[in-house]
N, C-alpha and C positions, 0 to 999 in steps of 0.2 A: 145552367146551374142556378142562377139567381132566381129563376122563375119557380123553382120547386123547393128551394131551401128556405127554411124559416130563419131569417138572419136577424130579426129584431125581437128581442126578448120583451115580453109583456109580463110585468110582475103580477102574479095571481093574488087575489084578495087575501086568501088564506095565508100566503107566504108573509105578507106584511103584518097580518094579525099575529102570527107566531113570532115574528121578529120583534114587534112592539111588546108583545106579552112577555117574552123572555127578558127584554130590557127592563120592563116594569118589575119583573121578579128580581132582577139584579139590583135595581135601585132600592126596592123594598128591603132586600137582604143587607144592603149597605146601611140603610137607616136603622134597622134593628141592631146591627152589630155596632153601629156608632153609639146608639143609646145605651146598650148594655156594656160596652167596653171602651169605646172611643172617648167618652166623656169622663172616664174615671181619672181621679187624681193620682192613682197608682201607675207609674210609668210602665211597669210590666204588663198590667191589665190593658192599658191603652195600646201597648205595642202589639197585642194580639189582633186588634182591629187593623192596624197599619200593615201587619204581616200578611193578612188576607188580601188587602188591596195590592200590595207589592207582588205577591205570588201570582195573582190572576193577571194583572196588567202586564208584567214582564213576560209571563208565559205566552199569552196570546199575541203580544207584540212580536216576540221572536218567531212564533209560528207563522204569522202572516208575512213577516219579512223573509222567512225561509222560502216562501213561494216565489218571491222575486229572485232568490238565489237559484231556484229550480229553472226559472226562465233563462237566466244568464248562463248557467252551466250548460244547458242544452243548446243555447245559442253559440257558445264558444266551441262546442263539439260539432257544430253544423248539423245538429240533429233536426230533421224536419218532421219526425213522427208526431210531435206534440202540437203541430200547427193547427190541427182540427179543433183543439180545445184551448189554444193559447189565450184566447180572450177571457176564458174563465180564470186562468192564473193571473192575468193582468188585473181583472176586476177584484180579486181577493187582495192583491197587493195594494190597492187603493186604501185599504184599512190602516196602512202603516202610519200616516200622519195623524189620523184620528186617535188610534190607541197610543201612538207615540206621545201626543200631547198629554193624555191622561197619565201615562207612566211617568213623564217628566215632572208633572205637578206633584205626584205622590212622592217621588224620590227627592224633590227639592224640599218638601215639607219635612221629610225624614232627616235630611242632611243639615238643613238650616234651622229647623225647629228646635224646641227645647228638649224633646224626647229622643235620646240617643241610645235607647235600648237595643234597637236593631243594628244601626250603624254606630257601634261603640266608638270607632275611630274618629267619628265626626265631632266628638266632644272635645273642645279646645283644651280641656284640663289634662287629657291623657298624654298630650305632647308638651306639657308645661312641667319642667323639672322641679319647680317650686310647689307644685300641687300634690296633695296626698293621693290623687287619682292618676298620677303619672304612670305610664305604662311604657317600659323601655322597649319592648318588642314592637309595639305599634309605632313608637317614635322612630324606630329604625326604618319603618316603611312609610313614613310621612311624606317622603318625596313623591310617592305614588298615591298613597291614601291620604288625600287632603281635600277639603271641601271645594276649593277653587278648581283643581284639576278635574275632580268628579263632575262638577257642574259644566265646565267648558267642554270636556270630552263627551259627556252625555248629550249636550246640545248639538255639537258637531256631528255626532253619530246619527241622531234621529233626523236632523235636517239633511244630512248626506244621504241617508237611506231614502228619504222622501224625494229629494230633488233629482237624484240620479234615476230612481224608479220612475218618476214623472217624465223625465227625458226619454227613457226607454219606451214607455207607453206612447208618448207623443210620436216617436219615430215609427212605431208599429202602426199607428192609426193614420199616418200621413199619406199612405198610398191607398186608402179605402176607396177613393173616388177617381183613381187614375191608374192606368196600366203603365208598366215600366218597360222601357227599352232594355236591351241587353246591358248597355253601359250604365243606365240608371239602376238596374237590378244589382249590378256589381257594387256600385256605390252604396246602395241601400243595405246590402249584406255587410259591407265594410263598416258602415256607421253603427249598425246593430252590434257587430263584433267588438268594435272599439269601446262603445259605452258599456257593454256587458263586461268587458275586461276591467274597465275602471271600477265598476260596481264590485266585481270579485275582489279587487285589491282592497277596497274599503271594507268589504265583508271579512276578509282575512285579518285586517287590522282591528276589527271590532268583535264580531261574533266568534271568530276562531281564536281570539287571544284576549284582548283587554276588557271587553264589556262584561263577560261573565265574571271576571275577577272583581270588577268594580261593583256591579249590581247585585251579585249573588254570593260569590266566595268571600267577599269582605264582610258578610254578615257574621262570619266566624273569622275575625281578623287575624287570629294567631295561627290559623290553619291554612295550609295551601296544598294544592295538587296540580302537578304539571299537566294532568290529563283532563282537568275540569272543563276547559273551554271546548275541547273536542267532544266530551261527554254531553255538554249542553247543546252543542251544534247537532249531534246525531239525534238527540231527543226531539228537538224542535223541527229538524228537517223531515224526519219520518212522519211527524204529526202534520207538517205542511203538505206532504204528499197525500196523507189521508184526507186532509181538508179539500184538496183539489178533487180527489176521487169522489167524495160525497157530493160536491156541487155538479160534477160531470154526470153522475148517475141521476141526480135530481133533474137536471135539464133533459137528459135522455128520456126519462119517464114522462116528461111533459111534451115530448115530441120534437125537442130541439136537438142540435148537434148531430144532424143526420150523417155527417161524414165521420163521426167518432163511433167506433164499434168495439167489439170484444178484443180486437188486436191491441187497441190503445189502452183499454182497461187492463189487459194482461200485463202490459209494460208498467203501468202504475202499480199494479200488484207486485211486480218484481221489485220495484223501488222500495215498497213497504216491507217486503220480505227481507231484502238484502240489508237495508239500514236498520231493521230490528235486530238482525244478527250483529251488525257493526256496533250498535248501541250496547248490546249485551257483552261484546268483546271488551269495550271500554269500561263498562260497569265492572266486569270481572277483574280486569287488569288493575283498575284503581283500588278496588276493595281487597283483592287478594294480596297485592304487594304491601299495602298498609297493614293488613292483618298479620301477614307473615313477618314483617320487619318488627312490628310491635313497639314502635317508637312513640312515647307518650304524646308528643306534640302533633303526631299524625293521627293516632287512634282516637283522639278526643272527639273528632267529628263523628265517627261511627258510634262511639260510646253514648253520645247524646241521642242517638237514634235507636240503637238496638240493645244498649245496655252493656255493662262490663261483664266479661266472662259468661257464666250461666245465668246471671241476673237479666231479667227482661226489661228493656227500656220501653217507654210509653209509645214510641213510634215503631216498635219492632214489627208488628203485624203489617202496617202500611209499607214499611221498607221492603219486606219480602213479597207482599202482594203486588207491588209495582213491578217487581222482577217477573213474577208469574204472568201478569197481564201483558207486559211489554215484550217479553221474549216467548214464553211458551204458547200463548194464544196465537200470535201471527205466525210463529214458526210451524206449529202443528196444522193450523187451518190453511195457510197459504202455501204449504209445501207442494200440493198437487197443481197441475196445470188447470184442471177444471175449476178449482176454487177461485183462481185469479181471473177467470172469465165469466164468473157468475155474479151478476149485479147485486143480488141480495146478500150473498156471502161477503163480497168485497166491501159493501156498505157497512155491514155489521162489524167486520174487522176494523174498518176505518174509524168507526165510532169508538170501538174498544181502545184503539191506539191513542186517539185524542184524549180519552178519559184517563188511560193508563199513564201517559206522560204528564197530564195535569196532576195526577196523584203523586208522581215522582217529584215534580216541582213542589208539591205540597210538603213532602217530607224533607226537601232541601231547604225550605224557608221557615216553615212553621215552628220547628224546635227552638228557633231563636225568639219567637214571639210568645210561645207557650211551652216552656221546657219541661214542665212537670207532668203534663197530661195532654192527651189529644183533645182539642176543643170540639165543640159541636160543629161537625164538618158540614152539615147541611147548609149552614149560612154561607160558608166559603164556596160550596158548590152552587148555591144560588147566585152569588156574585159572578162565578164562572159562566153560568147560564146567561147572565146579563151581557157578558162580553160576546158570547155566542150569538145572541140576538143582535148586538151591534154589528158584528161581522156579516150576519145575514142581511141586515138593513143596508149597510154601505155597499156590499158586494152586489146586491140586487139592483140598487140605483145605478151602479156603474155598468152592469150587464145591460140594463135597459137603455142606457145612453148611447151605446156604440154597437155596431154590427157584431154578431157572434163569430164571424169569420174574418180573418185577414185575407180577403178574397183575392187580392193581387200579389200576395207574398210569393216570391220565387220558389219557395219550398212547399207550398200548399199541396201540389200534386204528389210530392213524396209522402205526405201524410195520408192522402186519399188512398194510395196503393200500398200503404204500410202493411206488412205481414210479419208476424213474429213466430 
């Protein structure tokens, strides 16, 4: 097997050119946006710049971190079907510490800096009863919404994601150069299972609960939704599956991943189809219940996006467009078996899903930075492309550094003979 498989990825020159070019476009967009908005003495104008950085960094951080969740969830399920491309998922997950540092710096500037337009609760005056800016509702949440807890929990979260992910990748690569006995194989699977379970626990305490509340929902500190974290998870997980699919197809087109075939792509397509429907269920449940109850403190979030009653809000088109892209497109295109086994179709849908959920995060964050109008979105998209280039660069380096196959993994045979 080793004699005929291309196990070592060599980064194509065009690949690096595209990665560096996209990062350059992102840096240029940041500079332009900083000059036009970030340097403004008007806090609301400056907040538009920071909102773009926050939206892009948090979105892509949660997406690459969701890839590690994919690894751990399939590991706990003892699923061997993904072993033929597991190294792709592992390589994408190496982006977590890089984007995590960028996100952490951005959020610390917003929380500890002088501009509290986005994180209004971070303004010390809103919890000071003697201040004219005192906000009784936010003061009631100050046990959770405070700068100290935000900083500590954010740091613990990002470091935890990085450290446990690094441990899981280290275990995976530890058998590349040696074959295992039956007893060693059992211990190896046990170690993978234990560390995957530890990661899932951390994931549940962060992505599935507290982190979306802190990083995103607290942008509208008076509003809350019990479904918000699940909604955010579904969005970033389906985008993570789309990202895995794009890299797998890319490597297949270059002649790598010979053991990965249409059966594996079919299952990745199933994940995208299923979780697009799951995301839509959460979208509908959250929106419908709030709309039907018509309670002012709950409807404020949607009024800021789609407007009150028949009046049209500035983000109305983006709000409904994200639903069309993230539900109708994958639902209608991936409904058939053939579409999930067609490399071109699956790649196109994956790109659409990544963009669609980026757009959804845009309408989740940007109304707090630019409430009166939709800003020039191309600059925000340019910053997003910069993060895409960064993911390409870091993932490519990781792919080239280690074998593309976990050649001695006990479940590799299961992946080779996989049939769906």
